[in-house]
Backbone as XML, in Angstrom:
<?xml version="1.0"?>
<chain id="A" units="angstrom">
  <residue number="1" name="MET">
    <atom name="N" x="-4.368" y="25.733" z="-17.350"/>
    <atom name="CA" x="-3.342" y="24.960" z="-16.695"/>
    <atom name="C" x="-3.124" y="23.675" z="-17.465"/>
  </residue>
  <residue number="2" name="ASN">
    <atom name="N" x="-1.927" y="23.172" z="-17.475"/>
    <atom name="CA" x="-1.599" y="21.934" z="-18.161"/>
    <atom name="C" x="-1.823" y="20.755" z="-17.212"/>
  </residue>
  <residue number="3" name="TRP">
    <atom name="N" x="-2.903" y="20.027" z="-17.410"/>
    <atom name="CA" x="-3.255" y="18.923" z="-16.513"/>
    <atom name="C" x="-2.573" y="17.627" z="-16.900"/>
  </residue>
  <residue number="4" name="THR">
    <atom name="N" x="-1.741" y="17.650" z="-17.936"/>
    <atom name="CA" x="-1.079" y="16.412" z="-18.318"/>
    <atom name="C" x="0.173" y="16.166" z="-17.504"/>
  </residue>
  <residue number="5" name="THR">
    <atom name="N" x="0.657" y="17.171" z="-16.801"/>
    <atom name="CA" x="1.823" y="16.972" z="-15.953"/>
    <atom name="C" x="1.402" y="16.342" z="-14.648"/>
  </residue>
  <residue number="6" name="GLN">
    <atom name="N" x="2.346" y="15.757" z="-13.936"/>
    <atom name="CA" x="2.026" y="15.118" z="-12.669"/>
    <atom name="C" x="2.489" y="15.937" z="-11.482"/>
  </residue>
  <residue number="7" name="GLU">
    <atom name="N" x="3.009" y="17.116" z="-11.710"/>
    <atom name="CA" x="3.518" y="17.894" z="-10.600"/>
    <atom name="C" x="2.675" y="19.140" z="-10.378"/>
  </residue>
  <residue number="8" name="SER">
    <atom name="N" x="2.587" y="19.533" z="-9.140"/>
    <atom name="CA" x="1.925" y="20.775" z="-8.795"/>
    <atom name="C" x="2.966" y="21.877" z="-8.759"/>
  </residue>
  <residue number="9" name="ARG">
    <atom name="N" x="2.532" y="23.081" z="-8.468"/>
    <atom name="CA" x="3.467" y="24.193" z="-8.367"/>
    <atom name="C" x="4.517" y="23.942" z="-7.303"/>
  </residue>
  <residue number="10" name="SER">
    <atom name="N" x="4.171" y="23.207" z="-6.292"/>
    <atom name="CA" x="5.135" y="22.926" z="-5.231"/>
    <atom name="C" x="6.108" y="21.818" z="-5.628"/>
  </residue>
  <residue number="11" name="GLY">
    <atom name="N" x="5.875" y="21.215" z="-6.802"/>
    <atom name="CA" x="6.767" y="20.161" z="-7.262"/>
    <atom name="C" x="6.377" y="18.783" z="-6.773"/>
  </residue>
  <residue number="12" name="LEU">
    <atom name="N" x="5.325" y="18.683" z="-6.012"/>
    <atom name="CA" x="4.886" y="17.400" z="-5.476"/>
    <atom name="C" x="3.723" y="16.867" z="-6.287"/>
  </residue>
  <residue number="13" name="ALA">
    <atom name="N" x="3.714" y="15.603" z="-6.526"/>
    <atom name="CA" x="2.584" y="14.985" z="-7.200"/>
    <atom name="C" x="1.404" y="14.959" z="-6.241"/>
  </residue>
  <residue number="14" name="PRO">
    <atom name="N" x="0.158" y="15.071" z="-6.751"/>
    <atom name="CA" x="-0.996" y="15.045" z="-5.868"/>
    <atom name="C" x="-1.151" y="13.697" z="-5.194"/>
  </residue>
  <residue number="15" name="LYS">
    <atom name="N" x="-1.815" y="13.701" z="-4.047"/>
    <atom name="CA" x="-2.101" y="12.448" z="-3.353"/>
    <atom name="C" x="-2.906" y="11.548" z="-4.274"/>
  </residue>
  <residue number="16" name="ALA">
    <atom name="N" x="-2.596" y="10.303" z="-4.270"/>
    <atom name="CA" x="-3.324" y="9.369" z="-5.112"/>
    <atom name="C" x="-4.711" y="9.133" z="-4.528"/>
  </residue>
  <residue number="17" name="SER">
    <atom name="N" x="-5.688" y="9.127" z="-5.397"/>
    <atom name="CA" x="-7.037" y="8.797" z="-4.986"/>
    <atom name="C" x="-7.095" y="7.310" z="-4.661"/>
  </residue>
  <residue number="18" name="VAL">
    <atom name="N" x="-7.908" y="6.979" z="-3.715"/>
    <atom name="CA" x="-8.064" y="5.580" z="-3.359"/>
    <atom name="C" x="-8.779" y="4.827" z="-4.472"/>
  </residue>
  <residue number="19" name="ARG">
    <atom name="N" x="-9.689" y="5.485" z="-5.161"/>
    <atom name="CA" x="-10.545" y="4.793" z="-6.109"/>
    <atom name="C" x="-10.296" y="5.148" z="-7.573"/>
  </residue>
  <residue number="20" name="TYR">
    <atom name="N" x="-9.564" y="6.196" z="-7.852"/>
    <atom name="CA" x="-9.355" y="6.638" z="-9.223"/>
    <atom name="C" x="-7.877" y="6.923" z="-9.453"/>
  </residue>
  <residue number="21" name="ASP">
    <atom name="N" x="-7.352" y="6.502" z="-10.598"/>
    <atom name="CA" x="-5.947" y="6.785" z="-10.857"/>
    <atom name="C" x="-5.796" y="8.215" z="-11.392"/>
  </residue>
  <residue number="22" name="ARG">
    <atom name="N" x="-4.566" y="8.695" z="-11.359"/>
    <atom name="CA" x="-4.287" y="10.091" z="-11.721"/>
    <atom name="C" x="-4.704" y="10.427" z="-13.141"/>
  </residue>
  <residue number="23" name="SER">
    <atom name="N" x="-4.516" y="9.498" z="-14.066"/>
    <atom name="CA" x="-4.868" y="9.802" z="-15.457"/>
    <atom name="C" x="-6.372" y="10.015" z="-15.607"/>
  </residue>
  <residue number="24" name="LYS">
    <atom name="N" x="-7.185" y="9.238" z="-14.892"/>
    <atom name="CA" x="-8.642" y="9.432" z="-14.949"/>
    <atom name="C" x="-9.038" y="10.751" z="-14.298"/>
  </residue>
  <residue number="25" name="LEU">
    <atom name="N" x="-8.388" y="11.077" z="-13.178"/>
    <atom name="CA" x="-8.685" y="12.352" z="-12.518"/>
    <atom name="C" x="-8.286" y="13.526" z="-13.404"/>
  </residue>
  <residue number="26" name="ARG">
    <atom name="N" x="-7.123" y="13.431" z="-14.044"/>
    <atom name="CA" x="-6.696" y="14.508" z="-14.945"/>
    <atom name="C" x="-7.677" y="14.668" z="-16.100"/>
  </residue>
  <residue number="27" name="ALA">
    <atom name="N" x="-8.185" y="13.564" z="-16.619"/>
    <atom name="CA" x="-9.157" y="13.633" z="-17.716"/>
    <atom name="C" x="-10.445" y="14.330" z="-17.258"/>
  </residue>
  <residue number="28" name="LEU">
    <atom name="N" x="-10.899" y="14.021" z="-16.053"/>
    <atom name="CA" x="-12.096" y="14.689" z="-15.521"/>
    <atom name="C" x="-11.838" y="16.182" z="-15.311"/>
  </residue>
  <residue number="29" name="ILE">
    <atom name="N" x="-10.683" y="16.511" z="-14.746"/>
    <atom name="CA" x="-10.341" y="17.918" z="-14.530"/>
    <atom name="C" x="-10.310" y="18.645" z="-15.868"/>
  </residue>
  <residue number="30" name="TYR">
    <atom name="N" x="-9.693" y="18.036" z="-16.853"/>
    <atom name="CA" x="-9.626" y="18.655" z="-18.177"/>
    <atom name="C" x="-11.027" y="18.865" z="-18.747"/>
  </residue>
  <residue number="31" name="GLU">
    <atom name="N" x="-11.894" y="17.868" z="-18.610"/>
    <atom name="CA" x="-13.264" y="17.970" z="-19.115"/>
    <atom name="C" x="-13.998" y="19.170" z="-18.498"/>
  </residue>
  <residue number="32" name="ALA">
    <atom name="N" x="-13.808" y="19.371" z="-17.204"/>
    <atom name="CA" x="-14.515" y="20.441" z="-16.504"/>
    <atom name="C" x="-13.893" y="21.812" z="-16.722"/>
  </residue>
  <residue number="33" name="THR">
    <atom name="N" x="-12.620" y="21.852" z="-17.108"/>
    <atom name="CA" x="-11.905" y="23.140" z="-17.148"/>
    <atom name="C" x="-11.391" y="23.520" z="-18.519"/>
  </residue>
  <residue number="34" name="THR">
    <atom name="N" x="-11.716" y="22.752" z="-19.541"/>
    <atom name="CA" x="-11.126" y="22.953" z="-20.865"/>
    <atom name="C" x="-11.346" y="24.363" z="-21.424"/>
  </residue>
  <residue number="35" name="ASP">
    <atom name="N" x="-12.453" y="24.993" z="-21.133"/>
    <atom name="CA" x="-12.737" y="26.333" z="-21.649"/>
    <atom name="C" x="-12.401" y="27.434" z="-20.651"/>
  </residue>
  <residue number="36" name="SER">
    <atom name="N" x="-11.706" y="27.105" z="-19.601"/>
    <atom name="CA" x="-11.413" y="28.066" z="-18.541"/>
    <atom name="C" x="-10.268" y="28.990" z="-18.924"/>
  </residue>
  <residue number="37" name="ASN">
    <atom name="N" x="-10.376" y="30.231" z="-18.449"/>
    <atom name="CA" x="-9.337" y="31.223" z="-18.697"/>
    <atom name="C" x="-8.370" y="31.361" z="-17.539"/>
  </residue>
  <residue number="38" name="ASP">
    <atom name="N" x="-8.822" y="31.037" z="-16.326"/>
    <atom name="CA" x="-7.978" y="31.198" z="-15.146"/>
    <atom name="C" x="-8.444" y="30.239" z="-14.052"/>
  </residue>
  <residue number="39" name="GLU">
    <atom name="N" x="-7.795" y="30.296" z="-12.900"/>
    <atom name="CA" x="-8.111" y="29.388" z="-11.795"/>
    <atom name="C" x="-9.554" y="29.547" z="-11.316"/>
  </residue>
  <residue number="40" name="SER">
    <atom name="N" x="-10.044" y="30.773" z="-11.323"/>
    <atom name="CA" x="-11.421" y="31.014" z="-10.889"/>
    <atom name="C" x="-12.418" y="30.312" z="-11.817"/>
  </residue>
  <residue number="41" name="ASP">
    <atom name="N" x="-12.168" y="30.372" z="-13.111"/>
    <atom name="CA" x="-13.020" y="29.667" z="-14.078"/>
    <atom name="C" x="-12.917" y="28.156" z="-13.888"/>
  </residue>
  <residue number="42" name="GLU">
    <atom name="N" x="-11.711" y="27.669" z="-13.631"/>
    <atom name="CA" x="-11.534" y="26.235" z="-13.404"/>
    <atom name="C" x="-12.339" y="25.786" z="-12.184"/>
  </residue>
  <residue number="43" name="HIS">
    <atom name="N" x="-12.258" y="26.575" z="-11.108"/>
    <atom name="CA" x="-13.005" y="26.261" z="-9.889"/>
    <atom name="C" x="-14.495" y="26.212" z="-10.180"/>
  </residue>
  <residue number="44" name="ALA">
    <atom name="N" x="-14.984" y="27.207" z="-10.896"/>
    <atom name="CA" x="-16.411" y="27.248" z="-11.237"/>
    <atom name="C" x="-16.804" y="26.055" z="-12.098"/>
  </residue>
  <residue number="45" name="GLY">
    <atom name="N" x="-15.955" y="25.667" z="-13.024"/>
    <atom name="CA" x="-16.253" y="24.522" z="-13.877"/>
    <atom name="C" x="-16.361" y="23.229" z="-13.088"/>
  </residue>
  <residue number="46" name="LEU">
    <atom name="N" x="-15.450" y="23.043" z="-12.157"/>
    <atom name="CA" x="-15.499" y="21.840" z="-11.321"/>
    <atom name="C" x="-16.704" y="21.846" z="-10.388"/>
  </residue>
  <residue number="47" name="LEU">
    <atom name="N" x="-17.011" y="22.995" z="-9.809"/>
    <atom name="CA" x="-18.196" y="23.071" z="-8.938"/>
    <atom name="C" x="-19.467" y="22.801" z="-9.742"/>
  </residue>
  <residue number="48" name="GLY">
    <atom name="N" x="-19.499" y="23.281" z="-10.969"/>
    <atom name="CA" x="-20.658" y="23.020" z="-11.837"/>
    <atom name="C" x="-20.837" y="21.536" z="-12.109"/>
  </residue>
  <residue number="49" name="MET">
    <atom name="N" x="-19.730" y="20.836" z="-12.346"/>
    <atom name="CA" x="-19.819" y="19.393" z="-12.584"/>
    <atom name="C" x="-20.293" y="18.663" z="-11.326"/>
  </residue>
  <residue number="50" name="ILE">
    <atom name="N" x="-19.831" y="19.098" z="-10.173"/>
    <atom name="CA" x="-20.298" y="18.488" z="-8.922"/>
    <atom name="C" x="-21.796" y="18.730" z="-8.761"/>
  </residue>
  <residue number="51" name="ARG">
    <atom name="N" x="-22.234" y="19.945" z="-9.025"/>
    <atom name="CA" x="-23.654" y="20.282" z="-8.918"/>
    <atom name="C" x="-24.495" y="19.387" z="-9.826"/>
  </residue>
  <residue number="52" name="GLU">
    <atom name="N" x="-24.012" y="19.148" z="-11.043"/>
    <atom name="CA" x="-24.768" y="18.364" z="-12.023"/>
    <atom name="C" x="-24.691" y="16.857" z="-11.797"/>
  </residue>
  <residue number="53" name="GLU">
    <atom name="N" x="-23.545" y="16.381" z="-11.326"/>
    <atom name="CA" x="-23.276" y="14.944" z="-11.349"/>
    <atom name="C" x="-23.356" y="14.216" z="-10.011"/>
  </residue>
  <residue number="54" name="VAL">
    <atom name="N" x="-23.185" y="14.917" z="-8.903"/>
    <atom name="CA" x="-23.189" y="14.233" z="-7.605"/>
    <atom name="C" x="-24.616" y="14.210" z="-7.052"/>
  </residue>
  <residue number="55" name="ALA">
    <atom name="N" x="-25.089" y="13.021" z="-6.775"/>
    <atom name="CA" x="-26.465" y="12.833" z="-6.313"/>
    <atom name="C" x="-26.553" y="13.007" z="-4.797"/>
  </residue>
  <residue number="56" name="CYS">
    <atom name="N" x="-27.280" y="14.011" z="-4.366"/>
    <atom name="CA" x="-27.561" y="14.225" z="-2.941"/>
    <atom name="C" x="-28.997" y="13.811" z="-2.687"/>
  </residue>
  <residue number="57" name="PRO">
    <atom name="N" x="-29.319" y="13.315" z="-1.522"/>
    <atom name="CA" x="-28.453" y="13.094" z="-0.363"/>
    <atom name="C" x="-27.653" y="11.803" z="-0.507"/>
  </residue>
  <residue number="58" name="PHE">
    <atom name="N" x="-26.560" y="11.732" z="0.253"/>
    <atom name="CA" x="-25.760" y="10.527" z="0.310"/>
    <atom name="C" x="-25.157" y="10.394" z="1.704"/>
  </residue>
  <residue number="59" name="ARG">
    <atom name="N" x="-24.769" y="9.173" z="2.019"/>
    <atom name="CA" x="-24.201" y="8.866" z="3.333"/>
    <atom name="C" x="-22.702" y="9.099" z="3.323"/>
  </residue>
  <residue number="60" name="ALA">
    <atom name="N" x="-22.204" y="9.607" z="4.442"/>
    <atom name="CA" x="-20.762" y="9.812" z="4.652"/>
    <atom name="C" x="-20.516" y="9.802" z="6.156"/>
  </residue>
  <residue number="61" name="ARG">
    <atom name="N" x="-19.297" y="10.100" z="6.560"/>
    <atom name="CA" x="-18.947" y="10.230" z="7.977"/>
    <atom name="C" x="-18.120" y="11.492" z="8.155"/>
  </residue>
  <residue number="62" name="ILE">
    <atom name="N" x="-18.270" y="12.083" z="9.331"/>
    <atom name="CA" x="-17.430" y="13.209" z="9.731"/>
    <atom name="C" x="-16.852" y="12.834" z="11.084"/>
  </residue>
  <residue number="63" name="GLN">
    <atom name="N" x="-15.550" y="12.693" z="11.148"/>
    <atom name="CA" x="-14.866" y="12.291" z="12.371"/>
    <atom name="C" x="-15.522" y="11.060" z="12.996"/>
  </residue>
  <residue number="64" name="GLY">
    <atom name="N" x="-15.833" y="10.071" z="12.150"/>
    <atom name="CA" x="-16.404" y="8.817" z="12.613"/>
    <atom name="C" x="-17.906" y="8.825" z="12.840"/>
  </residue>
  <residue number="65" name="GLU">
    <atom name="N" x="-18.551" y="9.980" z="12.764"/>
    <atom name="CA" x="-19.995" y="10.080" z="12.970"/>
    <atom name="C" x="-20.715" y="9.952" z="11.624"/>
  </residue>
  <residue number="66" name="ASP">
    <atom name="N" x="-21.710" y="9.067" z="11.572"/>
    <atom name="CA" x="-22.498" y="8.914" z="10.351"/>
    <atom name="C" x="-23.348" y="10.157" z="10.117"/>
  </residue>
  <residue number="67" name="VAL">
    <atom name="N" x="-23.320" y="10.633" z="8.872"/>
    <atom name="CA" x="-24.109" y="11.800" z="8.488"/>
    <atom name="C" x="-24.709" y="11.550" z="7.112"/>
  </residue>
  <residue number="68" name="GLU">
    <atom name="N" x="-25.629" y="12.412" z="6.757"/>
    <atom name="CA" x="-26.191" y="12.410" z="5.414"/>
    <atom name="C" x="-25.903" y="13.775" z="4.810"/>
  </residue>
  <residue number="69" name="CYS">
    <atom name="N" x="-25.162" y="13.782" z="3.700"/>
    <atom name="CA" x="-24.871" y="15.042" z="3.011"/>
    <atom name="C" x="-26.106" y="15.399" z="2.181"/>
  </residue>
  <residue number="70" name="ILE">
    <atom name="N" x="-26.723" y="16.519" z="2.522"/>
    <atom name="CA" x="-27.966" y="16.896" z="1.855"/>
    <atom name="C" x="-27.767" y="17.891" z="0.719"/>
  </residue>
  <residue number="71" name="ARG">
    <atom name="N" x="-26.636" y="18.619" z="0.736"/>
    <atom name="CA" x="-26.351" y="19.557" z="-0.350"/>
    <atom name="C" x="-24.947" y="20.108" z="-0.171"/>
  </residue>
  <residue number="72" name="PHE">
    <atom name="N" x="-24.542" y="20.910" z="-1.148"/>
    <atom name="CA" x="-23.252" y="21.589" z="-1.096"/>
    <atom name="C" x="-23.481" y="23.083" z="-1.040"/>
  </residue>
  <residue number="73" name="GLU">
    <atom name="N" x="-22.540" y="23.776" z="-0.433"/>
    <atom name="CA" x="-22.553" y="25.239" z="-0.427"/>
    <atom name="C" x="-21.312" y="25.723" z="-1.150"/>
  </residue>
  <residue number="74" name="TRP">
    <atom name="N" x="-21.519" y="26.600" z="-2.097"/>
    <atom name="CA" x="-20.413" y="27.184" z="-2.842"/>
    <atom name="C" x="-19.855" y="28.348" z="-2.026"/>
  </residue>
  <residue number="75" name="PRO">
    <atom name="N" x="-18.576" y="28.553" z="-2.086"/>
    <atom name="CA" x="-17.966" y="29.630" z="-1.297"/>
    <atom name="C" x="-18.284" y="31.004" z="-1.880"/>
  </residue>
  <residue number="76" name="LYS">
    <atom name="N" x="-18.299" y="32.000" z="-1.011"/>
    <atom name="CA" x="-18.470" y="33.367" z="-1.492"/>
    <atom name="C" x="-17.181" y="33.865" z="-2.123"/>
  </residue>
  <residue number="77" name="LYS">
    <atom name="N" x="-16.061" y="33.347" z="-1.623"/>
    <atom name="CA" x="-14.764" y="33.656" z="-2.228"/>
    <atom name="C" x="-13.802" y="32.533" z="-1.896"/>
  </residue>
  <residue number="78" name="GLY">
    <atom name="N" x="-12.718" y="32.462" z="-2.628"/>
    <atom name="CA" x="-11.726" y="31.422" z="-2.394"/>
    <atom name="C" x="-12.096" y="30.122" z="-3.077"/>
  </residue>
  <residue number="79" name="TYR">
    <atom name="N" x="-11.213" y="29.159" z="-2.955"/>
    <atom name="CA" x="-11.387" y="27.863" z="-3.598"/>
    <atom name="C" x="-11.707" y="26.816" z="-2.547"/>
  </residue>
  <residue number="80" name="SER">
    <atom name="N" x="-12.978" y="26.653" z="-2.268"/>
    <atom name="CA" x="-13.408" y="25.640" z="-1.323"/>
    <atom name="C" x="-14.796" y="25.157" z="-1.720"/>
  </residue>
  <residue number="81" name="LEU">
    <atom name="N" x="-15.255" y="24.158" z="-1.023"/>
    <atom name="CA" x="-16.581" y="23.601" z="-1.234"/>
    <atom name="C" x="-17.017" y="22.993" z="0.086"/>
  </residue>
  <residue number="82" name="ASN">
    <atom name="N" x="-18.174" y="23.381" z="0.564"/>
    <atom name="CA" x="-18.688" y="22.873" z="1.830"/>
    <atom name="C" x="-19.794" y="21.853" z="1.605"/>
  </residue>
  <residue number="83" name="ALA">
    <atom name="N" x="-19.784" y="20.825" z="2.433"/>
    <atom name="CA" x="-20.853" y="19.830" z="2.454"/>
    <atom name="C" x="-21.758" y="20.168" z="3.634"/>
  </residue>
  <residue number="84" name="VAL">
    <atom name="N" x="-23.050" y="20.255" z="3.373"/>
    <atom name="CA" x="-24.035" y="20.497" z="4.429"/>
    <atom name="C" x="-24.617" y="19.131" z="4.785"/>
  </residue>
  <residue number="85" name="CYS">
    <atom name="N" x="-24.391" y="18.724" z="6.031"/>
    <atom name="CA" x="-24.739" y="17.372" z="6.465"/>
    <atom name="C" x="-25.674" y="17.398" z="7.664"/>
  </residue>
  <residue number="86" name="GLN">
    <atom name="N" x="-26.513" y="16.365" z="7.759"/>
    <atom name="CA" x="-27.400" y="16.152" z="8.903"/>
    <atom name="C" x="-26.892" y="14.949" z="9.674"/>
  </residue>
  <residue number="87" name="THR">
    <atom name="N" x="-26.789" y="15.100" z="10.982"/>
    <atom name="CA" x="-26.411" y="13.970" z="11.830"/>
    <atom name="C" x="-27.662" y="13.150" z="12.131"/>
  </residue>
  <residue number="88" name="GLY">
    <atom name="N" x="-27.459" y="11.999" z="12.739"/>
    <atom name="CA" x="-28.582" y="11.154" z="13.144"/>
    <atom name="C" x="-29.480" y="11.828" z="14.164"/>
  </residue>
  <residue number="89" name="LYS">
    <atom name="N" x="-28.935" y="12.805" z="14.883"/>
    <atom name="CA" x="-29.708" y="13.529" z="15.891"/>
    <atom name="C" x="-30.346" y="14.794" z="15.332"/>
  </residue>
  <residue number="90" name="GLY">
    <atom name="N" x="-30.248" y="14.990" z="14.016"/>
    <atom name="CA" x="-30.883" y="16.143" z="13.389"/>
    <atom name="C" x="-30.062" y="17.423" z="13.404"/>
  </residue>
  <residue number="91" name="LYS">
    <atom name="N" x="-28.839" y="17.334" z="13.863"/>
    <atom name="CA" x="-27.971" y="18.508" z="13.902"/>
    <atom name="C" x="-27.358" y="18.734" z="12.517"/>
  </residue>
  <residue number="92" name="THR">
    <atom name="N" x="-27.260" y="19.991" z="12.097"/>
    <atom name="CA" x="-26.634" y="20.323" z="10.821"/>
    <atom name="C" x="-25.158" y="20.614" z="11.043"/>
  </residue>
  <residue number="93" name="ARG">
    <atom name="N" x="-24.323" y="19.975" z="10.238"/>
    <atom name="CA" x="-22.881" y="20.224" z="10.273"/>
    <atom name="C" x="-22.452" y="20.657" z="8.888"/>
  </residue>
  <residue number="94" name="ILE">
    <atom name="N" x="-21.695" y="21.725" z="8.821"/>
    <atom name="CA" x="-21.171" y="22.222" z="7.551"/>
    <atom name="C" x="-19.657" y="22.104" z="7.617"/>
  </residue>
  <residue number="95" name="VAL">
    <atom name="N" x="-19.094" y="21.287" z="6.704"/>
    <atom name="CA" x="-17.660" y="21.033" z="6.710"/>
    <atom name="C" x="-17.108" y="21.122" z="5.295"/>
  </residue>
  <residue number="96" name="ASP">
    <atom name="N" x="-15.810" y="21.359" z="5.218"/>
    <atom name="CA" x="-15.144" y="21.311" z="3.931"/>
    <atom name="C" x="-15.265" y="19.901" z="3.367"/>
  </residue>
  <residue number="97" name="ILE">
    <atom name="N" x="-15.462" y="19.805" z="2.079"/>
    <atom name="CA" x="-15.683" y="18.512" z="1.430"/>
    <atom name="C" x="-14.540" y="17.532" z="1.690"/>
  </residue>
  <residue number="98" name="SER">
    <atom name="N" x="-13.337" y="18.043" z="1.909"/>
    <atom name="CA" x="-12.183" y="17.170" z="2.141"/>
    <atom name="C" x="-12.261" y="16.439" z="3.473"/>
  </residue>
  <residue number="99" name="LEU">
    <atom name="N" x="-13.128" y="16.872" z="4.385"/>
    <atom name="CA" x="-13.246" y="16.243" z="5.691"/>
    <atom name="C" x="-14.229" y="15.076" z="5.715"/>
  </residue>
  <residue number="100" name="LEU">
    <atom name="N" x="-14.948" y="14.859" z="4.610"/>
    <atom name="CA" x="-15.872" y="13.730" z="4.560"/>
    <atom name="C" x="-15.094" y="12.427" z="4.462"/>
  </residue>
  <residue number="101" name="GLU">
    <atom name="N" x="-15.553" y="11.447" z="5.204"/>
    <atom name="CA" x="-15.017" y="10.092" z="5.132"/>
    <atom name="C" x="-16.033" y="9.271" z="4.358"/>
  </residue>
  <residue number="102" name="TRP">
    <atom name="N" x="-15.530" y="8.419" z="3.468"/>
    <atom name="CA" x="-16.418" y="7.705" z="2.566"/>
    <atom name="C" x="-16.664" y="6.275" z="3.022"/>
  </residue>
  <residue number="103" name="PRO">
    <atom name="N" x="-17.937" y="5.893" z="3.091"/>
    <atom name="CA" x="-18.260" y="4.487" z="3.366"/>
    <atom name="C" x="-17.983" y="3.668" z="2.100"/>
  </residue>
  <residue number="104" name="ASP">
    <atom name="N" x="-18.224" y="2.378" z="2.174"/>
    <atom name="CA" x="-17.984" y="1.518" z="1.011"/>
    <atom name="C" x="-18.848" y="1.907" z="-0.178"/>
  </residue>
  <residue number="105" name="SER">
    <atom name="N" x="-20.043" y="2.363" z="0.070"/>
    <atom name="CA" x="-20.963" y="2.750" z="-0.991"/>
    <atom name="C" x="-20.789" y="4.237" z="-1.285"/>
  </residue>
  <residue number="106" name="LEU">
    <atom name="N" x="-20.271" y="4.543" z="-2.469"/>
    <atom name="CA" x="-20.024" y="5.935" z="-2.846"/>
    <atom name="C" x="-21.247" y="6.528" z="-3.537"/>
  </residue>
  <residue number="107" name="PRO">
    <atom name="N" x="-21.462" y="7.834" z="-3.380"/>
    <atom name="CA" x="-22.604" y="8.448" z="-4.060"/>
    <atom name="C" x="-22.378" y="8.497" z="-5.568"/>
  </residue>
  <residue number="108" name="GLU">
    <atom name="N" x="-23.464" y="8.511" z="-6.302"/>
    <atom name="CA" x="-23.379" y="8.685" z="-7.745"/>
    <atom name="C" x="-22.637" y="9.994" z="-8.039"/>
  </residue>
  <residue number="109" name="GLY">
    <atom name="N" x="-21.674" y="9.942" z="-8.938"/>
    <atom name="CA" x="-20.915" y="11.130" z="-9.298"/>
    <atom name="C" x="-19.718" y="11.415" z="-8.410"/>
  </residue>
  <residue number="110" name="HIS">
    <atom name="N" x="-19.404" y="10.501" z="-7.495"/>
    <atom name="CA" x="-18.294" y="10.704" z="-6.557"/>
    <atom name="C" x="-16.985" y="11.043" z="-7.259"/>
  </residue>
  <residue number="111" name="LYS">
    <atom name="N" x="-16.786" y="10.546" z="-8.461"/>
    <atom name="CA" x="-15.535" y="10.803" z="-9.180"/>
    <atom name="C" x="-15.290" y="12.300" z="-9.358"/>
  </residue>
  <residue number="112" name="TRP">
    <atom name="N" x="-16.359" y="13.098" z="-9.420"/>
    <atom name="CA" x="-16.192" y="14.544" z="-9.575"/>
    <atom name="C" x="-15.677" y="15.185" z="-8.289"/>
  </residue>
  <residue number="113" name="ILE">
    <atom name="N" x="-16.055" y="14.639" z="-7.153"/>
    <atom name="CA" x="-15.505" y="15.136" z="-5.887"/>
    <atom name="C" x="-14.018" y="14.808" z="-5.823"/>
  </residue>
  <residue number="114" name="GLU">
    <atom name="N" x="-13.646" y="13.590" z="-6.216"/>
    <atom name="CA" x="-12.241" y="13.202" z="-6.244"/>
    <atom name="C" x="-11.446" y="14.104" z="-7.197"/>
  </residue>
  <residue number="115" name="ALA">
    <atom name="N" x="-12.024" y="14.395" z="-8.365"/>
    <atom name="CA" x="-11.341" y="15.272" z="-9.324"/>
    <atom name="C" x="-11.171" y="16.667" z="-8.743"/>
  </residue>
  <residue number="116" name="TYR">
    <atom name="N" x="-12.201" y="17.167" z="-8.078"/>
    <atom name="CA" x="-12.113" y="18.493" z="-7.454"/>
    <atom name="C" x="-11.018" y="18.528" z="-6.394"/>
  </residue>
  <residue number="117" name="LEU">
    <atom name="N" x="-10.954" y="17.512" z="-5.552"/>
    <atom name="CA" x="-9.933" y="17.469" z="-4.501"/>
    <atom name="C" x="-8.530" y="17.378" z="-5.112"/>
  </residue>
  <residue number="118" name="ALA">
    <atom name="N" x="-8.380" y="16.628" z="-6.193"/>
    <atom name="CA" x="-7.085" y="16.542" z="-6.872"/>
    <atom name="C" x="-6.713" y="17.896" z="-7.463"/>
  </residue>
  <residue number="119" name="TRP">
    <atom name="N" x="-7.674" y="18.573" z="-8.080"/>
    <atom name="CA" x="-7.419" y="19.923" z="-8.629"/>
    <atom name="C" x="-6.990" y="20.871" z="-7.526"/>
  </residue>
  <residue number="120" name="ARG">
    <atom name="N" x="-7.703" y="20.845" z="-6.408"/>
    <atom name="CA" x="-7.383" y="21.744" z="-5.306"/>
    <atom name="C" x="-5.969" y="21.492" z="-4.794"/>
  </residue>
  <residue number="121" name="GLU">
    <atom name="N" x="-5.589" y="20.238" z="-4.717"/>
    <atom name="CA" x="-4.235" y="19.929" z="-4.280"/>
    <atom name="C" x="-3.207" y="20.422" z="-5.286"/>
  </residue>
  <residue number="122" name="LEU">
    <atom name="N" x="-3.493" y="20.240" z="-6.573"/>
    <atom name="CA" x="-2.586" y="20.741" z="-7.611"/>
    <atom name="C" x="-2.445" y="22.252" z="-7.553"/>
  </residue>
  <residue number="123" name="MET">
    <atom name="N" x="-3.535" y="22.934" z="-7.167"/>
    <atom name="CA" x="-3.519" y="24.387" z="-7.105"/>
    <atom name="C" x="-2.859" y="24.867" z="-5.815"/>
  </residue>
  <residue number="124" name="ASP">
    <atom name="N" x="-2.589" y="23.938" z="-4.918"/>
    <atom name="CA" x="-1.964" y="24.285" z="-3.635"/>
    <atom name="C" x="-2.841" y="25.224" z="-2.803"/>
  </residue>
  <residue number="125" name="VAL">
    <atom name="N" x="-4.167" y="24.951" z="-2.796"/>
    <atom name="CA" x="-5.089" y="25.789" z="-2.026"/>
    <atom name="C" x="-5.644" y="25.027" z="-0.845"/>
  </residue>
</chain>
């Protein structure tokens, strides 16, 4: 895929990241997907970068509730990524990564999550 363009298949530019500009996100996406043959390879490349670069556990929120993301679950099929989180009461919540709310302190490697979300939006998935 050509990541130098600003439009997705739907013709809409991706939502702007709060913390990273589009050119930086495109550069990260390109880095993770440069050797990819298709969308499935691109997805795997981005998930691999998240696995390597994002430091778990980290703090986040789900619908206003403080949680600790302890790991990620890769999908059996499709283009998604789940965050496995523990609540303060010890309950496990598994949610799509896009549902995490970020506190002021971001986890190490957070830029890869932002790049993944931008890629997913570009792919219209």
